[in-house]
C-alpha positions, 0 to 999 in steps of 0.5 A: 506328477499326475495331470490334476497337480500340473494343472493346480501348478500352472493356475498358481502360476498364472494367478500369481502373474495375474496379480502381479500384473494388478500390482504394476497398474496399481502403482501405475495409476498411483504414479499418474495421480501423483503427476497430475498433482504435482503438475496442477501444484505448480500451475498454482504456484506459478500463478501465485508468484505471477499474481505477486509480481503485479503487485506494488512493491510496498504491498506486502508492507502495507497488509502487514501495517493493516494486520497489525492495526487490526490486532492493535484495536482487538487488544485495545478492546479487550483491555478496555473490556477489562477496565485496563489502560491499554497505553500504559500497559503496553508501555511496561511491555517495552524496553527503556531502549525502544521507549527512548527511540520512541520518544526521540521520533516524537520529538523529531516529529514534522519538523519544520524545515521551511520551503525546500522544493514542490515535493517536500511540500507536497509531502508535508501537506499530505502528511498533515491531512493524514494526521487530521483524518478521523480515528479508524473505524476498523468494523467499516475497514473489515466490511470493505475488505470482504466486499472487494476482496482482492480489489481491496489491496489495489494492485497495479492491474487492478481497476477500482474506479467505480468500485468505491462510493464517496460517503457523505461524511467523507465528503463533508470532511473534504469541504471543511478541510478546503474551507480551512485551508482557504481561511488560513491562507487569508490569514496569513496573506499580506499584500507585497509592496508592488515595484513599478520598474520589475518586469511583468511576468504574472497574470495575478498576484498569486501567479507573481508569488509562484513566479518568485518561488520558480526564480529562487529555486531554478533561476539560475538554470533558466537564466540563459534561455530567458534572455534568448526569448527576451532578445528573440534568438531562441531557437 
């Protein structure tokens, strides 16, 4: 083999090694890139999972409910623009079994079970206030959602105090509702016959009514404590 042929063979071997080395370096850089992407993705998932764990337990249901209301309102507006009766069209798409369930729920809605405890009374009051609220302004809903971002669905670690401003219409509605409550109490209130022999453990008539409710539900549990206090033997 001549000297020129030997040098050409060495050059071919040298180029092949260089190409292999370049290919290895290219693969190594790709692996580094994939590792960094995976690390970044895992970090984002950890942050997202941590944020989800700090949300209230009913956050997902609240979000789905809000989305359903938006879609329902949009469908109602589209039906109104076409001159269609949205409620009638909606009922035609519901099966007879579901329609019967809805009708039964309407009949059972807000049954007057009387006064059972203060928690139940508070819930009934809350349900009544929600029912009497004006129809939802979906345009304002979307504006507030865009304005407050993540603070719109307030989580356990979100401070919303000072973000929202009370509208004059909302304040007027609150005042009107309070005035209606006062007028209703005055309408149904009647003066009870005063018993001169009964113990006086109240400061006014309203406090006397409250004490009677407490006695009715918790009297048997506090009778011994009350007797000890009256005898002065309570520890």
